[in-house]
C-alpha positions in Angstrom: 0.0 0.0 0.0 1.4 3.5 -0.8 0.0 6.8 0.1 -1.5 9.0 -2.6 0.3 12.1 -1.2 3.6 13.5 -2.5 6.7 12.3 -0.7 8.0 15.7 0.4 4.7 16.6 2.0 4.5 13.2 3.7 8.1 13.6 5.0 7.4 17.1 6.3 4.1 16.1 8.0 5.8 13.2 9.8 8.8 15.3 10.9 6.5 17.9 12.4 4.5 15.2 14.1 7.6 13.6 15.6 8.7 16.9 17.0 5.3 17.7 18.5 5.1 14.1 20.0 8.5 14.6 21.5 7.4 17.9 23.0 4.2 16.3 24.4 6.2 13.5 26.0 8.5 16.1 27.6 5.7 18.1 29.0 3.9 14.9 30.3 7.0 13.5 32.0 6.7 15.3 35.3 2.9 14.5 35.8 3.8 10.9 34.9 6.4 10.8 37.6 3.8 12.0 40.2 1.3 9.4 39.0 3.9 6.6 39.0 4.4 7.2 42.7 0.8 6.2 43.3 0.6 3.5 40.6 3.7 1.3 40.2 2.3 -0.2 37.0 3.3 3.1 35.3 7.0 2.1 35.4 6.2 -1.1 33.5 4.1 0.9 31.1 7.0 3.4 30.5 9.6 0.7 29.9 7.2 -1.3 27.7 6.2 1.6 25.5 9.7 3.1 25.1 11.7 -0.1 25.3 12.0 -3.4 23.5 8.8 -5.6 23.6 9.3 -8.5 26.0 8.6 -11.9 24.7 8.7 -14.7 24.1 7.0 -14.3 20.8 6.2 -16.9 18.2 8.9 -17.6 15.5 6.2 -17.9 12.8 4.9 -14.5 11.8 1.9 -13.7 14.0 -1.2 -11.6 13.6 -0.7 -8.6 15.8 -3.9 -7.3 17.4 -3.7 -3.9 19.1 -6.4 -3.3 21.8 -5.6 -0.1 23.5 -7.4 -0.6 26.8 -10.0 -2.7 28.7 -12.9 -2.2 26.3 -10.9 -3.1 23.3 -9.3 -6.1 25.1 -12.8 -7.4 25.8 -13.8 -6.8 22.1 -10.7 -8.8 21.1 -11.7 -11.8 23.1 -14.3 -13.4 20.7 -12.1 -12.5 17.8 -9.1 -14.3 19.2 -11.2 -17.3 20.2 -12.6 -17.5 16.7 -9.1 -17.3 15.2 -7.9 -20.1 17.6 -10.8 -22.3 16.5 -10.6 -21.6 12.7 -6.8 -21.3 12.4 -5.2 -23.2 15.2 -1.7 -23.0 13.7 -1.9 -19.2 13.2 0.0 -17.4 16.1 -1.6 -14.3 17.6 0.0 -11.6 19.8 -1.8 -8.7 21.6 -0.6 -5.3 22.5 -2.2 -2.6 24.7 -1.6 1.0 25.5 -2.6 1.3 29.1 -1.7 -0.4 32.4 -5.2 -1.7 33.1 -5.5 -3.0 29.5 -2.2 -4.8 29.9 -3.3 -6.4 33.2 -6.6 -7.6 31.7 -5.0 -8.8 28.5 -2.5 -11.0 30.4 -5.3 -12.6 32.3 -7.5 -13.0 29.3 -4.8 -14.3 26.9 -2.2 -16.2 29.0 -1.4 -18.5 26.1 -0.5 -15.6 23.7 2.3 -13.0 23.7 1.0 -9.8 25.4 3.1 -6.6 25.3 2.8 -2.8 25.4 2.4 -1.1 22.0 5.4 1.1 21.1 5.3 4.8 21.6 4.9 6.3 18.1 8.5 7.3 17.5 10.1 5.9 14.4 13.0 4.0 16.0 10.8 2.4 18.6 8.1 1.3 16.1 10.7 -0.1 13.7 12.4 -2.1 16.4 9.0 -3.5 17.5 8.1 -4.5 13.9 11.5 -6.3 13.7 10.9 -8.1 16.9 7.3 -9.2 16.3 7.6 -9.6 12.5 3.8 -9.6 12.0 2.0 -10.9 9.0 -1.0 -8.7 9.7 -1.7 -5.7 12.0 -5.3 -5.4 13.3 -6.2 -2.2 15.1 -9.4 -2.3 17.1 -12.0 0.6 17.0 -10.0 3.7 16.2 -6.4 3.4 17.4 -4.6 5.5 14.7 -0.9 6.1 15.1 0.7 7.8 12.1 4.3 6.4 12.5 3.0 2.9 13.1 0.8 3.2 10.0 3.7 4.5 7.9 6.3 2.0 8.9 3.9 -0.9 8.9 3.1 0.1 5.3 6.9 0.4 4.5 7.4 -3.1 5.9 4.8 -4.5 3.6 2.5 -5.6 6.4 -1.2 -5.3 5.7 -3.1 -3.2 8.3 -6.8 -3.1 9.0 -9.1 -1.6 11.5 -11.8 -3.9 12.9 -14.8 -2.9 15.0 -14.1 0.6 13.7 -16.1 3.6 15.0 -15.6 7.3 14.7 -17.7 9.9 16.6 -18.6 13.1 14.9 -16.2 15.0 17.1 -13.3 12.7 16.2 -14.2 12.9 12.5 -14.2 16.7 12.5 -10.8 16.7 14.3 -9.2 14.2 11.9 -10.6 16.0 8.9 -9.2 19.3 10.1 -5.7 17.9 10.4 -5.7 15.3 7.6 -3.2 17.3 5.5 -0.7 16.3 8.2 -1.2 12.9 9.6 -2.3 10.1 9.3 -2.7 8.9 5.7 -5.8 6.8 5.8 -5.2 5.4 2.3 -2.5 3.2 3.8 -5.2 1.1 5.4 -6.0 -2.2 3.5 -9.4 -2.6 5.1 -11.7 -0.8 7.6 -14.5 -3.0 9.0 -17.0 -0.5 10.7 -19.6 -1.2 13.3 -22.4 0.7 11.6 -23.2 2.2 8.3 -23.1 5.7 9.7 -19.3 5.4 9.9 -18.7 4.5 6.3 -18.8 8.0 4.9 -16.6 9.3 7.7 -13.8 7.0 6.8 -14.1 7.4 3.0 -14.2 11.2 3.5 -10.8 10.9 5.2 -9.3 9.0 2.2 -10.0 5.3 2.6 -11.1 4.0 -0.8 -14.8 3.1 -0.6 -14.1 -0.5 -1.7 -12.0 -1.0 1.5 -14.7 0.1 3.9 -17.2 -2.7 5.0 -20.0 -2.9 7.6 -19.5 -6.0 9.8 -21.2 -5.1 13.1 -19.8 -4.8 16.6 -17.4 -7.4 18.0 -18.6 -6.6 21.5 -22.0 -8.1 20.7 -20.3 -11.5 20.4 -18.6 -11.3 23.8 -21.9 -12.3 25.3 -22.0 -15.6 23.5 -18.6 -16.9 24.6 -18.9 -20.2 26.4 -16.0 -19.5 28.7 -16.7 -19.3 32.5 -13.7 -18.2 34.5 -15.7 -18.2 37.7 -16.4 -21.5 39.3 -19.5 -22.8 41.2 -17.9 -21.6 44.5 -17.4 -18.0 43.3 -20.1 -16.6 45.5 -18.7 -18.2 48.6 -15.2 -17.1 47.6 -16.2 -13.4 47.6 -18.4 -13.7 50.7 -21.7 -13.4 48.9 -22.9 -17.0 49.4 -25.9 -16.2 51.6 -29.4 -15.8 50.2 -29.5 -12.0 50.3 -30.0 -10.1 47.0 -26.9 -8.6 45.4 -26.9 -5.1 43.9 -23.8 -4.7 41.6 -22.8 -1.2 40.6 -20.2 -1.7 37.8 -17.7 0.6 36.1 -18.7 3.6 38.3 -17.0 7.0 37.8 -16.5 10.0 40.1 -19.8 11.4 41.2 -21.7 8.1 40.9 -20.5 6.1 43.9 -22.2 8.3 46.5 -25.4 8.3 44.5 -25.3 4.5 44.2 -24.5 4.0 47.9 -27.3 6.3 49.1 -29.8 4.7 46.8 -28.8 1.2 48.0 -29.1 2.3 51.6 -32.5 4.0 51.1 -34.0 1.2 49.0 -33.4 -1.8 51.3 -36.1 -1.3 53.9 -36.8 -4.7 55.5 -34.9 -6.5 52.6 -31.2 -6.8 53.4 -29.1 -6.6 50.2 -25.4 -6.7 49.4 -23.8 -3.8 47.5 -20.9 -4.6 45.3 -19.2 -1.4 44.1 -16.8 -1.9 41.2 -15.1 1.4 40.2 -13.9 1.8 36.6 -10.5 3.1 37.7 -8.8 1.6 40.7 -6.8 4.8 41.5 -10.1 6.2 42.9 -10.4 3.6 45.6 -9.2 5.9 48.4 -11.7 8.6 47.5 -14.5 6.1 47.4 -13.6 4.8 50.8 -13.7 8.3 52.2 -17.1 8.9 50.6 -18.4 5.7 52.2 -17.0 6.8 55.5 -18.8 10.1 55.2 -22.0 8.3 54.6 -21.4 6.1 57.7 -21.3 2.9 55.6 -19.0 0.1 56.6 -16.9 -1.4 53.7 -14.3 -4.0 53.0 -12.1 -4.6 50.0 -12.4 -7.6 47.7 -8.7 -8.4 48.2 -9.3 -8.9 51.9 -10.9 -12.3 51.1 -13.7 -12.1 53.6 -15.9 -15.2 53.2 -18.8 -14.4 55.4 -19.6 -10.8 54.4 -22.6 -9.1 56.1 -25.1 -7.4 53.8 -24.5 -4.3 55.8 -20.9 -4.1 54.6 -20.2 -2.6 51.1 -17.9 -4.9 49.0 -15.5 -2.5 47.3 -13.8 -4.4 44.4 -10.1 -3.5 44.2 -9.2 -6.3 41.7 -9.3 -6.3 37.9 -11.1 -8.7 35.5 -13.9 -9.8 37.9 -16.8 -7.6 36.8 -18.2 -10.4 34.6 -18.3 -12.7 37.6 -20.1 -10.2 39.7 -22.7 -9.7 37.0 -23.4 -13.4 37.2 -24.1 -13.2 40.9 -26.2 -10.0 40.7 -29.9 -9.6 41.4 -29.9 -6.1 39.9 -27.1 -4.2 38.0 -26.4 -0.5 37.7 -23.8 0.3 35.0 -21.8 3.4 35.6 -20.4 6.1 33.4 -24.0 7.0 32.7 -25.1 9.2 35.6 -22.2 11.5 34.8 -21.3 12.7 31.2 -18.9 9.9 30.4 -21.1 8.2 27.7 -21.7 4.8 29.3 -20.2 1.4 29.0 -21.1 -2.0 27.4 -24.7 -2.5 28.4 -24.8 -5.9 26.7 -22.6 -7.6 29.3 -25.0 -7.5 32.2 -27.9 -8.1 29.9 -26.2 -11.2 28.6 -26.0 -12.4 32.2 -29.8 -12.3 32.4 -29.9 -9.4 34.9 -32.2 -6.4 35.1 -30.2 -3.3 34.2 -30.4 0.3 35.4 -28.4 3.1 33.7 -28.2 6.8 33.7 -29.1 9.1 30.7 -25.5 9.6 29.4 -25.2 6.7 26.9 -23.6 8.2 23.9 -21.0 5.5 23.4 -23.5 2.7 23.6 -26.7 4.4 22.5 -27.7 1.9 19.8 -27.3 -1.1 22.2 -29.1 0.8 25.0 -32.0 1.6 22.7 -32.2 -2.0 21.6 -32.4 -3.2 25.3 -34.9 -0.4 26.1 -37.2 -1.5 23.2 -37.2 -5.0 24.7 -37.9 -3.6 28.2 -34.6 -5.1 29.4 -33.2 -1.8 30.6 -34.5 1.2 32.7 -33.0 4.7 32.6 -32.7 6.6 35.9 -31.7 10.2 36.2 -30.7 10.8 39.8 -30.4 9.2 43.3 -34.2 9.5 43.9 -35.2 7.7 40.7 -32.4 5.1 41.2 -33.7 4.4 44.8 -37.3 4.0 43.5 -36.3 1.6 40.7 -34.1 -0.4 43.0 -36.7 -0.7 45.7 -39.3 -1.9 43.2 -37.0 -4.6 41.8 -35.9 -5.7 45.2 -39.5 -6.4 46.1 -40.6 -8.0 42.8 -38.8 -11.1 41.8 -41.1 -11.6 38.8 -40.2 -8.2 37.4 -36.5 -9.0 37.9 -36.8 -12.2 36.0 -38.9 -10.6 33.2 -36.2 -7.9 32.7 -33.4 -10.5 32.8 -35.1 -12.8 30.3 -35.8 -9.8 28.0 -32.1 -9.0 28.1 -31.1 -12.5 27.1 -33.5 -12.3 24.1 -32.3 -8.9 23.1 -28.7 -9.8 23.2 -29.3 -13.0 21.1 -30.5 -10.8 18.3 -27.2 -8.9 18.1 -24.6 -11.3 16.9 -22.4 -12.0 13.9 -19.7 -9.3 14.1 -16.9 -11.8 14.5 -18.0 -14.0 11.7 -18.5 -11.1 9.4 -15.1 -9.7 10.3 -13.3 -13.0 9.6 -15.2 -13.4 6.3 -14.1 -9.9 5.1 -10.4 -10.7 6.1 -10.6 -14.0 4.2 -12.3 -12.3 1.2 -9.4 -9.8 1.0 -6.8 -12.5 1.4 -5.5 -11.1 4.7 -5.8 -14.4 6.5 -5.9 -17.9 5.1 
């Protein structure tokens, strides 16, 4: 693949980009040092992104899948499992760009090489390509790095975006700066989640014949047969009694107090566990302080309490267990939706057959939320009062809980096929065989 732009302009744009990237790294160094004092994983991230990728890596040229953080790692799971099943001799490696993504990827794909994606400087990217020697680079969603695109192109390695999406804001930003970087015509294939994204990618220079609609890989997560949580999972986390369990997953700043107060006010004569799973573990201390202000006792998941009282909030300080807590839940609230974050994957709790409550900020998962809403598998709350009311009603009505959960299972079953469509397009274009 070669770019349609003239070489002098390409060279100038990349030179300016490298200089600006270097300046950005310099300015970010001191804040990173402060952050690394609180989160030791940042040292591993730094050495991983600026150093040589640590192996071992397969000798045969692998497919390199880049999944920047937790959401993309989850989206990669059904894709990797399908590749394992259909092409058992085809090696796969996975890179991430964040510490949390790396942690989840190592747990999810212990049988594959997992490493940090290189920082987008030419010498680092080139060294990574020489170590990995990929046969195909798959970028998930919209992880565009100009130097990686350019040098992957130069190395003759096909590169595709799967599960591609581009918000209107991102589109306008990329269009404004497209004279500089990146060159979208370097992409061999873009498989988009929805037809609305086709025009955005073609407007940025991807030839129309290379943009295909294949659906959302995350829809297929819900149909994986894996169960990483055994029959004694409830007892292990101290939730083995008969009390209902309210799971608040992927909460953000401003939501924890609302959730905790709603849980407290909704219980009445019905004791119920609260499992609080923050999206970012660096917020644990502030959540503990908020619970203390509310006079609510709490304990951390890592303390391994096996006979937890419903009066004690279970604060989850471990990664990769939210799916397991969804399985135990009686009712689920999914965070990032009562504050303007845009929501998270609403299909995961629905696929566990659980009634789901969310806030009104659902921009990143609006299509899926509307689908669940149409099936009456989801309810939107707007504040602490409405969350309390909905929670109390569901606590007291087991029939309503089951009806919402069953509706969620039905709704999720209708949204599948993204993985199969993506593999079919890759095969059609001769990118895997």
